[in-house]
Structure formats: C-alpha cells, structure tokens
DRENPA-3360 file (N, C-alpha, C; in nm, 2 decimals, always signed):
BEGIN
1 = MIGGGIST = -0.29/+4.28/-0.31/-0.21/+4.23/-0.20/-0.30/+4.08/-0.20 ~ -0.42/+4.07/-0.25/-0.47/+3.98/-0.22/-0.31/+3.84/-0.31 ~ -0.29/+3.92/-0.40/-0.21/+3.85/-0.45/-0.11/+3.76/-0.42 ~ -0.02/+3.89/-0.32/+0.06/+3.80/-0.23/+0.05/+3.73/-0.13 ~ -0.02/+3.75/-0.05/-0.10/+3.61/-0.02/-0.14/+3.47/-0.06 ~ -0.17/+3.44/-0.16/-0.17/+3.37/-0.27/-0.07/+3.31/-0.28 ~ +0.05/+3.39/-0.35/+0.17/+3.33/-0.34/+0.28/+3.30/-0.23 ~ +0.23/+3.34/-0.10/+0.30/+3.32/+0.03/+0.19/+3.17/+0.05;
9 = YFQLGSIL = +0.11/+3.13/+0.04/+0.05/+3.05/+0.03/+0.13/+2.92/-0.05 ~ +0.13/+2.95/-0.18/+0.16/+2.87/-0.29/+0.33/+2.83/-0.24 ~ +0.40/+2.95/-0.21/+0.54/+2.89/-0.19/+0.56/+2.81/-0.05 ~ +0.47/+2.81/+0.06/+0.46/+2.76/+0.17/+0.47/+2.61/+0.13 ~ +0.34/+2.55/+0.05/+0.33/+2.43/-0.02/+0.44/+2.42/-0.10 ~ +0.52/+2.47/-0.16/+0.63/+2.38/-0.25/+0.76/+2.41/-0.14 ~ +0.75/+2.46/-0.07/+0.88/+2.42/+0.04/+0.84/+2.29/+0.14 ~ +0.72/+2.31/+0.20/+0.71/+2.15/+0.28/+0.73/+2.02/+0.16;
17 = LRLLVSGL = +0.64/+2.04/+0.00/+0.70/+1.94/-0.03/+0.81/+1.87/-0.06 ~ +0.90/+2.02/-0.08/+1.06/+2.01/-0.11/+1.08/+1.94/+0.07 ~ +1.07/+1.97/+0.17/+1.11/+1.88/+0.25/+1.03/+1.79/+0.30 ~ +0.96/+1.70/+0.25/+0.90/+1.60/+0.25/+0.96/+1.52/+0.19 ~ +0.98/+1.57/+0.04/+1.07/+1.46/-0.07/+1.22/+1.43/+0.00 ~ +1.34/+1.50/+0.03/+1.41/+1.54/+0.11/+1.41/+1.39/+0.19 ~ +1.32/+1.44/+0.29/+1.31/+1.35/+0.39/+1.28/+1.20/+0.34 ~ +1.17/+1.16/+0.28/+1.19/+1.03/+0.20/+1.29/+0.99/+0.13;
25 = ILVLPVDW = +1.40/+1.09/+0.04/+1.48/+1.01/-0.02/+1.63/+0.96/+0.14 ~ +1.58/+1.04/+0.20/+1.69/+0.95/+0.33/+1.64/+0.81/+0.40 ~ +1.49/+0.81/+0.37/+1.49/+0.71/+0.49/+1.41/+0.60/+0.34 ~ +1.36/+0.60/+0.24/+1.32/+0.47/+0.19/+1.42/+0.48/+0.04 ~ +1.41/+0.33/-0.02/+1.46/+0.33/-0.12/+1.42/+0.39/-0.21 ~ +1.50/+0.41/-0.34/+1.48/+0.42/-0.51/+1.37/+0.42/-0.50 ~ +1.36/+0.25/-0.51/+1.29/+0.18/-0.56/+1.13/+0.19/-0.53 ~ +1.10/+0.21/-0.40/+0.99/+0.27/-0.34/+0.94/+0.39/-0.35;
33 = LSVLFLMI = +1.02/+0.49/-0.34/+0.98/+0.64/-0.36/+0.96/+0.58/-0.54 ~ +0.97/+0.59/-0.64/+0.92/+0.60/-0.74/+0.78/+0.53/-0.75 ~ +0.75/+0.33/-0.68/+0.63/+0.32/-0.69/+0.57/+0.38/-0.64 ~ +0.57/+0.49/-0.53/+0.48/+0.56/-0.39/+0.40/+0.65/-0.51 ~ +0.54/+0.76/-0.60/+0.52/+0.85/-0.65/+0.44/+0.78/-0.81 ~ +0.47/+0.71/-0.83/+0.38/+0.64/-0.98/+0.21/+0.65/-0.91 ~ +0.18/+0.55/-0.78/+0.10/+0.55/-0.74/-0.01/+0.67/-0.71 ~ +0.08/+0.80/-0.65/+0.01/+0.89/-0.61/-0.05/+0.95/-0.77;
41 = GIVLILYA = +0.04/+0.95/-0.90/+0.02/+0.98/-0.93/-0.12/+0.95/-1.05 ~ -0.13/+0.82/-1.04/-0.23/+0.72/-1.07/-0.36/+0.75/-0.97 ~ -0.33/+0.80/-0.86/-0.47/+0.85/-0.80/-0.51/+0.98/-0.83 ~ -0.39/+1.06/-0.87/-0.43/+1.23/-0.89/-0.53/+1.20/-1.05 ~ -0.46/+1.07/-1.10/-0.55/+1.13/-1.24/-0.71/+1.04/-1.23 ~ -0.67/+0.96/-1.14/-0.85/+0.90/-1.14/-0.92/+1.01/-1.07 ~ -0.90/+1.05/-0.96/-0.94/+1.18/-0.90/-1.00/+1.31/-1.02 ~ -0.91/+1.37/-1.09/-0.98/+1.43/-1.15/-1.01/+1.37/-1.23;
49 = YGSEKQIM = -1.03/+1.21/-1.31/-1.10/+1.19/-1.44/-1.29/+1.15/-1.36 ~ -1.29/+1.12/-1.22/-1.36/+1.11/-1.19/-1.44/+1.24/-1.10 ~ -1.41/+1.37/-1.09/-1.47/+1.47/-1.03/-1.53/+1.56/-1.15 ~ -1.41/+1.48/-1.28/-1.48/+1.57/-1.41/-1.62/+1.50/-1.50 ~ -1.62/+1.40/-1.47/-1.75/+1.33/-1.46/-1.85/+1.36/-1.42 ~ -1.85/+1.39/-1.28/-1.95/+1.41/-1.12/-1.98/+1.53/-1.22 ~ -1.91/+1.61/-1.26/-1.92/+1.76/-1.32/-2.06/+1.78/-1.45 ~ -1.98/+1.70/-1.47/-2.04/+1.64/-1.63/-2.18/+1.60/-1.62;
57 = NKAT = -2.18/+1.53/-1.51/-2.32/+1.44/-1.48/-2.43/+1.58/-1.42 ~ -2.38/+1.68/-1.31/-2.47/+1.77/-1.33/-2.50/+1.87/-1.41 ~ -2.42/+1.90/-1.54/-2.48/+1.96/-1.60/-2.57/+1.95/-1.71 ~ -2.59/+1.83/-1.66/-2.73/+1.75/-1.81/-2.80/+1.71/-1.73;
% end
C-alpha cells in the first residue's frame, strides 16, 4: 500500500521533469541547455560531497 504511493510520487516527478525539459528545448538553444545541465550536475555533486562531509564530521 505504501509502495504504491511512493511509486506514484516518483512517477509524477518523472513526468513533470520530462515536461520541463520539453519546454526548455522549445525555448532555449541547445548550447544553453547543455551548459545548464552541466551546472546543475556540478551543483548536485558539490551538494552531495558537502552533505557527506557534514555527516562524517558529526560521526566523529
């Protein structure tokens, strides 16, 4: 029962992300999109590294 709700939640996120990317493709040039996704990827890597470092500091 809970698994169905979680699955629906993630499916909704996937659908919304596809709609967002489709809209961005219509509006922005390809070069800008590639730079945008590169910057988002870098920010996510830095966030993951920072949160992992913070967790390690709390453990010690």
